[in-house]
One Martini backbone bead per residue (centre of mass of N, CA, C, O) as a GRO file, in nm:
protein
  335
    1MET     BB    1  -0.823  -0.857   1.867
    2SER     BB    2  -0.594  -0.638   1.923
    3THR     BB    3  -0.468  -0.381   2.074
    4ILE     BB    4  -0.248  -0.129   2.080
    5GLU     BB    5  -0.129  -0.200   2.353
    6ASP     BB    6  -0.059  -0.494   2.281
    7ALA     BB    7   0.123  -0.428   2.039
    8LEU     BB    8   0.329  -0.258   2.201
    9LYS     BB    9   0.416  -0.479   2.394
   10LYS     BB   10   0.520  -0.669   2.179
   11LEU     BB   11   0.722  -0.471   2.056
   12ALA     BB   12   0.890  -0.425   2.314
   13LYS     BB   13   0.981  -0.720   2.349
   14GLU     BB   14   1.121  -0.747   2.072
   15ASN     BB   15   1.319  -0.513   2.109
   16GLU     BB   16   1.462  -0.624   2.360
   17GLN     BB   17   1.569  -0.883   2.225
   18GLN     BB   18   1.710  -0.753   1.974
   19LYS     BB   19   1.901  -0.531   2.148
   20ASN     BB   20   2.025  -0.623   2.413
   21ASN     BB   21   1.976  -0.359   2.600
   22GLU     BB   22   1.955  -0.146   2.413
   23SER     BB   23   1.873   0.134   2.294
   24GLU     BB   24   1.615   0.239   2.100
   25THR     BB   25   1.765   0.459   1.926
   26ALA     BB   26   1.987   0.266   1.810
   27ALA     BB   27   1.793   0.131   1.589
   28ILE     BB   28   1.840   0.393   1.430
   29ASP     BB   29   1.965   0.373   1.117
   30PRO     BB   30   2.089   0.596   0.901
   31GLU     BB   31   2.139   0.405   0.659
   32ARG     BB   32   1.851   0.295   0.648
   33ILE     BB   33   1.702   0.566   0.607
   34ALA     BB   34   1.864   0.636   0.333
   35LYS     BB   35   1.715   0.449   0.191
   36GLU     BB   36   1.511   0.334  -0.002
   37TYR     BB   37   1.231   0.266   0.052
   38ASP     BB   38   1.043   0.012  -0.086
   39SER     BB   39   1.224  -0.043  -0.344
   40SER     BB   40   1.436  -0.229  -0.157
   41LEU     BB   41   1.225  -0.422  -0.080
   42ASN     BB   42   1.234  -0.785   0.004
   43PRO     BB   43   0.994  -0.998   0.092
   44GLU     BB   44   1.112  -1.286   0.031
   45GLU     BB   45   1.316  -1.301   0.280
   46PHE     BB   46   1.051  -1.349   0.484
   47TRP     BB   47   0.974  -1.613   0.381
   48GLY     BB   48   0.841  -1.910   0.400
   49ASP     BB   49   0.756  -2.221   0.287
   50ASN     BB   50   0.450  -2.145   0.244
   51TYR     BB   51   0.546  -1.928  -0.006
   52LYS     BB   52   0.637  -2.114  -0.217
   53LYS     BB   53   0.656  -2.124  -0.553
   54GLU     BB   54   0.539  -2.298  -0.796
   55MET     BB   55   0.508  -2.410  -1.080
   56ALA     BB   56   0.366  -2.328  -1.350
   57THR     BB   57   0.039  -2.388  -1.465
   58ASN     BB   58  -0.172  -2.508  -1.671
   59SER     BB   59  -0.502  -2.568  -1.754
   60THR     BB   60  -0.437  -2.896  -1.700
   61GLY     BB   61  -0.203  -2.897  -1.455
   62GLU     BB   62   0.054  -2.882  -1.593
   63VAL     BB   63   0.382  -2.837  -1.624
   64SER     BB   64   0.558  -2.590  -1.732
   65ASP     BB   65   0.793  -2.490  -1.931
   66SER     BB   66   1.055  -2.298  -1.832
   67SER     BB   67   1.154  -2.179  -2.101
   68GLN     BB   68   0.875  -2.090  -2.201
   69SER     BB   69   0.805  -1.913  -1.958
   70LYS     BB   70   1.042  -1.717  -1.991
   71GLN     BB   71   0.973  -1.627  -2.275
   72ASN     BB   72   0.697  -1.508  -2.202
   73ASP     BB   73   0.797  -1.307  -1.991
   74ASP     BB   74   0.984  -1.147  -2.177
   75SER     BB   75   0.760  -1.066  -2.372
   76GLU     BB   76   0.588  -0.912  -2.166
   77GLU     BB   77   0.817  -0.714  -2.060
   78SER     BB   78   0.866  -0.580  -2.351
   79GLU     BB   79   0.625  -0.443  -2.308
   80VAL     BB   80   0.434  -0.171  -2.283
   81ASN     BB   81   0.259  -0.101  -2.004
   82THR     BB   82   0.195   0.189  -2.105
   83GLU     BB   83  -0.108   0.241  -2.277
   84LYS     BB   84  -0.333   0.293  -2.543
   85LYS     BB   85  -0.690   0.310  -2.528
   86SER     BB   86  -1.004   0.267  -2.670
   87SER     BB   87  -1.309   0.444  -2.542
   88ALA     BB   88  -1.570   0.573  -2.682
   89GLY     BB   89  -1.339   0.764  -2.835
   90ASN     BB   90  -1.154   0.757  -2.577
   91GLU     BB   91  -0.863   0.804  -2.427
   92GLU     BB   92  -0.676   0.575  -2.210
   93ASN     BB   93  -0.510   0.460  -1.954
   94PHE     BB   94  -0.300   0.155  -1.956
   95LEU     BB   95  -0.213  -0.119  -1.731
   96LYS     BB   96  -0.009  -0.384  -1.763
   97LEU     BB   97  -0.010  -0.670  -1.583
   98ILE     BB   98   0.246  -0.871  -1.427
   99PHE     BB   99   0.174  -1.142  -1.247
  100ASN     BB  100   0.446  -1.281  -1.209
  101ASP     BB  101   0.592  -1.039  -1.085
  102LEU     BB  102   0.399  -0.996  -0.846
  103ASP     BB  103   0.425  -1.279  -0.725
  104ASN     BB  104   0.737  -1.253  -0.671
  105LYS     BB  105   0.646  -1.007  -0.460
  106SER     BB  106   0.403  -1.111  -0.289
  107VAL     BB  107   0.140  -1.059  -0.460
  108ILE     BB  108  -0.180  -1.043  -0.506
  109VAL     BB  109  -0.345  -1.253  -0.743
  110PRO     BB  110  -0.510  -1.398  -0.964
  111LYS     BB  111  -0.509  -1.729  -0.875
  112SER     BB  112  -0.375  -1.754  -0.618
  113ASP     BB  113  -0.180  -1.982  -0.384
  114ARG     BB  114  -0.177  -1.771  -0.130
  115LYS     BB  115  -0.368  -1.844   0.120
  116LEU     BB  116  -0.253  -1.705   0.374
  117LEU     BB  117  -0.233  -1.423   0.257
  118ILE     BB  118  -0.529  -1.391   0.183
  119ASP     BB  119  -0.640  -1.430   0.473
  120GLU     BB  120  -0.496  -1.193   0.603
  121TYR     BB  121  -0.630  -0.969   0.417
  122ARG     BB  122  -0.912  -1.027   0.504
  123ALA     BB  123  -0.872  -0.943   0.801
  124ILE     BB  124  -0.780  -0.650   0.736
  125LYS     BB  125  -1.023  -0.543   0.547
  126ARG     BB  126  -1.291  -0.569   0.699
  127PRO     BB  127  -1.285  -0.317   0.895
  128LEU     BB  128  -1.236  -0.113   0.666
  129ILE     BB  129  -1.495  -0.165   0.506
  130LYS     BB  130  -1.692  -0.112   0.734
  131ASN     BB  131  -1.604   0.185   0.774
  132ALA     BB  132  -1.655   0.273   0.472
  133THR     BB  133  -1.985   0.166   0.488
  134SER     BB  134  -2.096   0.318   0.706
  135LYS     BB  135  -2.392   0.424   0.877
  136GLY     BB  136  -2.499   0.682   1.038
  137ALA     BB  137  -2.377   0.687   1.358
  138THR     BB  138  -2.117   0.506   1.242
  139ALA     BB  139  -2.014   0.702   1.058
  140ILE     BB  140  -1.730   0.786   0.852
  141GLU     BB  141  -1.556   1.032   0.749
  142ARG     BB  142  -1.407   0.927   0.480
  143GLY     BB  143  -1.383   0.602   0.510
  144ASN     BB  144  -1.283   0.542   0.196
  145LEU     BB  145  -1.019   0.679   0.310
  146ILE     BB  146  -0.691   0.524   0.296
  147MET     BB  147  -0.397   0.536   0.489
  148VAL     BB  148  -0.062   0.423   0.425
  149THR     BB  149   0.191   0.386   0.677
  150SER     BB  150   0.492   0.498   0.858
  151ALA     BB  151   0.758   0.588   1.044
  152LEU     BB  152   0.957   0.435   0.853
  153PRO     BB  153   1.145   0.313   0.626
  154GLY     BB  154   1.096  -0.029   0.519
  155GLU     BB  155   0.816  -0.160   0.659
  156GLY     BB  156   0.572  -0.208   0.422
  157LYS     BB  157   0.358  -0.005   0.296
  158THR     BB  158   0.345  -0.070  -0.009
  159TYR     BB  159   0.286  -0.367   0.022
  160THR     BB  160   0.024  -0.324   0.182
  161ALA     BB  161  -0.129  -0.141  -0.015
  162THR     BB  162  -0.126  -0.339  -0.252
  163ASN     BB  163  -0.265  -0.586  -0.116
  164LEU     BB  164  -0.516  -0.436  -0.028
  165ALA     BB  165  -0.609  -0.354  -0.309
  166MET     BB  166  -0.621  -0.639  -0.433
  167SER     BB  167  -0.820  -0.760  -0.229
  168ILE     BB  168  -1.058  -0.557  -0.269
  169ALA     BB  169  -1.081  -0.607  -0.583
  170MET     BB  170  -1.210  -0.903  -0.530
  171GLU     BB  171  -1.458  -0.785  -0.483
  172MET     BB  172  -1.777  -0.766  -0.617
  173ASP     BB  173  -1.862  -0.444  -0.494
  174LYS     BB  174  -1.561  -0.322  -0.548
  175THR     BB  175  -1.359  -0.038  -0.586
  176VAL     BB  176  -1.013   0.065  -0.665
  177LEU     BB  177  -0.787   0.328  -0.554
  178LEU     BB  178  -0.440   0.370  -0.611
  179ILE     BB  179  -0.227   0.597  -0.436
  180ASP     BB  180   0.072   0.781  -0.497
  181ALA     BB  181   0.172   0.989  -0.214
  182ASP     BB  182   0.490   0.943  -0.255
  183VAL     BB  183   0.631   1.205  -0.414
  184ALA     BB  184   0.941   1.175  -0.343
  185LYS     BB  185   0.927   0.825  -0.322
  186PRO     BB  186   0.810   0.635  -0.537
  187SER     BB  187   0.693   0.272  -0.550
  188LEU     BB  188   0.486   0.177  -0.771
  189PRO     BB  189   0.665   0.151  -1.023
  190ASP     BB  190   0.824  -0.098  -0.913
  191MET     BB  191   0.581  -0.279  -0.850
  192PHE     BB  192   0.432  -0.242  -1.159
  193GLY     BB  193   0.618  -0.129  -1.406
  194PHE     BB  194   0.639   0.190  -1.432
  195ASP     BB  195   0.697   0.504  -1.502
  196GLU     BB  196   0.801   0.754  -1.278
  197HIS     BB  197   0.709   0.993  -1.500
  198THR     BB  198   0.428   0.961  -1.475
  199ALA     BB  199   0.151   1.108  -1.471
  200GLY     BB  200  -0.013   1.277  -1.180
  201LEU     BB  201  -0.082   1.421  -0.888
  202THR     BB  202   0.101   1.676  -0.916
  203ASP     BB  203  -0.006   1.760  -1.193
  204PHE     BB  204  -0.298   1.804  -1.110
  205LEU     BB  205  -0.241   2.016  -0.873
  206ASP     BB  206  -0.061   2.215  -1.082
  207SER     BB  207  -0.323   2.192  -1.278
  208ASP     BB  208  -0.622   2.306  -1.470
  209LYS     BB  209  -0.577   2.106  -1.745
  210ILE     BB  210  -0.612   1.843  -1.576
  211GLU     BB  211  -0.761   1.544  -1.576
  212LEU     BB  212  -0.823   1.266  -1.402
  213SER     BB  213  -0.853   1.078  -1.657
  214ASP     BB  214  -0.553   1.139  -1.764
  215ILE     BB  215  -0.402   0.975  -1.494
  216LEU     BB  216  -0.548   0.721  -1.493
  217LEU     BB  217  -0.487   0.371  -1.432
  218LYS     BB  218  -0.583   0.109  -1.589
  219THR     BB  219  -0.647  -0.244  -1.553
  220ASP     BB  220  -0.683  -0.585  -1.572
  221ILE     BB  221  -0.832  -0.509  -1.319
  222GLU     BB  222  -1.140  -0.383  -1.316
  223ASN     BB  223  -1.133  -0.274  -0.992
  224LEU     BB  224  -0.845  -0.136  -1.076
  225SER     BB  225  -0.674   0.169  -0.997
  226ILE     BB  226  -0.410   0.416  -1.079
  227LEU     BB  227  -0.229   0.685  -0.908
  228PRO     BB  228   0.026   0.849  -0.965
  229ALA     BB  229   0.253   1.081  -0.843
  230GLY     BB  230   0.446   1.205  -1.039
  231ARG     BB  231   0.622   1.469  -1.047
  232ARG     BB  232   0.856   1.633  -0.912
  233HIS     BB  233   0.819   1.866  -0.624
  234SER     BB  234   0.907   2.137  -0.422
  235LEU     BB  235   0.574   2.165  -0.334
  236SER     BB  236   0.438   1.902  -0.216
  237THR     BB  237   0.317   1.985   0.054
  238GLU     BB  238   0.142   2.217  -0.058
  239LEU     BB  239  -0.022   2.042  -0.252
  240LEU     BB  240  -0.141   1.847  -0.029
  241ALA     BB  241  -0.259   2.125   0.127
  242SER     BB  242  -0.451   2.202  -0.080
  243GLU     BB  243  -0.754   2.267  -0.226
  244ALA     BB  244  -0.720   2.062  -0.453
  245MET     BB  245  -0.686   1.815  -0.266
  246GLU     BB  246  -0.947   1.842  -0.109
  247SER     BB  247  -1.129   1.823  -0.359
  248LEU     BB  248  -1.035   1.548  -0.455
  249VAL     BB  249  -1.107   1.374  -0.202
  250LYS     BB  250  -1.404   1.451  -0.204
  251GLU     BB  251  -1.470   1.335  -0.479
  252LEU     BB  252  -1.367   1.045  -0.429
  253SER     BB  253  -1.559   0.992  -0.180
  254GLN     BB  254  -1.851   1.079  -0.327
  255ARG     BB  255  -1.887   0.974  -0.625
  256TYR     BB  256  -1.821   0.667  -0.518
  257SER     BB  257  -1.962   0.444  -0.297
  258ASP     BB  258  -1.780   0.175  -0.395
  259ARG     BB  259  -1.518   0.330  -0.341
  260ILE     BB  260  -1.173   0.265  -0.258
  261ILE     BB  261  -0.914   0.459  -0.110
  262ILE     BB  262  -0.557   0.419  -0.147
  263MET     BB  263  -0.275   0.553   0.036
  264ASP     BB  264   0.062   0.593  -0.034
  265SER     BB  265   0.268   0.714   0.205
  266PRO     BB  266   0.481   0.864   0.378
  267PRO     BB  267   0.673   0.880   0.631
  268LEU     BB  268   0.614   1.041   0.933
  269LEU     BB  269   0.933   1.107   1.038
  270LEU     BB  270   1.049   1.243   0.744
  271THR     BB  271   0.777   1.391   0.685
  272THR     BB  272   0.484   1.610   0.626
  273GLU     BB  273   0.280   1.481   0.427
  274ALA     BB  274   0.139   1.262   0.601
  275SER     BB  275   0.001   1.452   0.810
  276VAL     BB  276  -0.166   1.594   0.597
  277LEU     BB  277  -0.322   1.346   0.484
  278ALA     BB  278  -0.458   1.258   0.756
  279THR     BB  279  -0.672   1.503   0.743
  280LEU     BB  280  -0.827   1.372   0.471
  281VAL     BB  281  -0.890   1.107   0.608
  282GLY     BB  282  -1.062   0.832   0.776
  283GLN     BB  283  -0.807   0.630   0.754
  284VAL     BB  284  -0.533   0.459   0.933
  285VAL     BB  285  -0.235   0.272   0.843
  286LEU     BB  286   0.016   0.141   1.062
  287VAL     BB  287   0.329   0.031   0.985
  288VAL     BB  288   0.520  -0.226   1.164
  289GLU     BB  289   0.841  -0.336   1.227
  290ALA     BB  290   0.954  -0.608   1.346
  291ASN     BB  291   1.247  -0.582   1.543
  292THR     BB  292   1.303  -0.253   1.458
  293THR     BB  293   1.094  -0.064   1.560
  294PRO     BB  294   1.075   0.164   1.782
  295GLN     BB  295   0.854   0.252   2.020
  296ASN     BB  296   0.901   0.561   2.008
  297ALA     BB  297   0.839   0.582   1.703
  298VAL     BB  298   0.546   0.497   1.723
  299ARG     BB  299   0.454   0.720   1.915
  300ASP     BB  300   0.537   0.956   1.734
  301ALA     BB  301   0.358   0.877   1.496
  302LEU     BB  302   0.087   0.888   1.648
  303ALA     BB  303   0.111   1.191   1.724
  304THR     BB  304   0.086   1.299   1.419
  305ILE     BB  305  -0.222   1.137   1.419
  306SER     BB  306  -0.419   1.227   1.661
  307ALA     BB  307  -0.669   1.344   1.482
  308SER     BB  308  -0.739   1.067   1.414
  309ASP     BB  309  -1.005   0.844   1.453
  310VAL     BB  310  -0.877   0.608   1.262
  311VAL     BB  311  -0.647   0.352   1.377
  312SER     BB  312  -0.421   0.115   1.242
  313LEU     BB  313  -0.219  -0.165   1.350
  314LEU     BB  314   0.066  -0.316   1.174
  315LEU     BB  315   0.247  -0.604   1.218
  316ASN     BB  316   0.549  -0.662   1.048
  317LYS     BB  317   0.759  -0.933   0.994
  318SER     BB  318   0.674  -1.161   1.178
  319LYS     BB  319   0.831  -1.471   1.343
  320GLY     BB  320   0.652  -1.548   1.619
  321ASN     BB  321   0.513  -1.783   1.453
  322ASN     BB  322   0.389  -2.090   1.298
  323SER     BB  323   0.275  -1.976   1.008
  324GLY     BB  324   0.466  -1.764   0.856
  325SER     BB  325   0.382  -1.484   0.888
  326TYR     BB  326   0.425  -1.164   0.768
  327TYR     BB  327   0.222  -1.082   0.974
  328GLY     BB  328   0.165  -1.043   1.339
  329GLY     BB  329  -0.042  -0.788   1.372
  330TYR     BB  330  -0.385  -0.655   1.445
  331GLY     BB  331  -0.503  -0.324   1.522
  332ASN     BB  332  -0.778  -0.114   1.650
  333TYR     BB  333  -0.906   0.226   1.673
  334ARG     BB  334  -1.161   0.450   1.810
  335LYS     BB  335  -1.215   0.780   1.928
   0.00000   0.00000   0.00000
């Protein structure tokens, strides 16, 4: 596993080749920054042939009829994803996951045949889980709180957070809570197909009348729950820096020892919310887009989270290897 210095050297070399001796800052395209964060990101365009999905097969292994499959998909998508279910007399939010839709977005789903992708996220999650569950002298405070972020928008942080959550949820003894903490431009609604106005984090922080159970979305995957971003709020930074947020993350960290919380946060260089969140979590994963993100932007992003003890660097969308891997490198350090 490479160190951050090795990853930065690789990134610098790729930047130099990509920009043909142009200045690093020139790579920061204002039009690109102005785009919607990850909601406009189409990971499919970066996939190689290894990731092409075959026709869906039925339980007998035969190829399903495409027209029937489409009809079933349309029927599923026409259902309201966020619905109410009764449990022990109490109503709770339930999010029906459309696995076909998620698979088309190159997201790990149960019984997925994306073996290489699954193996990659196994390698990514192992050190994170180890840090989250470490005890004694090696224990990391709030190690089960993991923030996934990037320097700039569009680098794949939501894609990474989603696949990381799905991969950890496949563990036999782990539960996962995926939080959309990008409250200014939430991307999980587009990823999972629920209403962006669904009550969530900002609503909870702004009201003492809302219980956490009121806004958690349980899913078809028993070990996975989602906390939406909630309504837009003019004081989102203040809410994330409030005592209510600190109390929330402390409760989430301590209440369930087997739960891992993953926060999809805003980009570090465009907002202040991400640097605030970094002070509340035990681990940070910084997603870097290969051949695009300038090295100085990575250094600036790292500087904003310099107080974090555990930072992992994930080089994303690299095509520089023979495996067709979507991510190109992964390194971490602990100060």
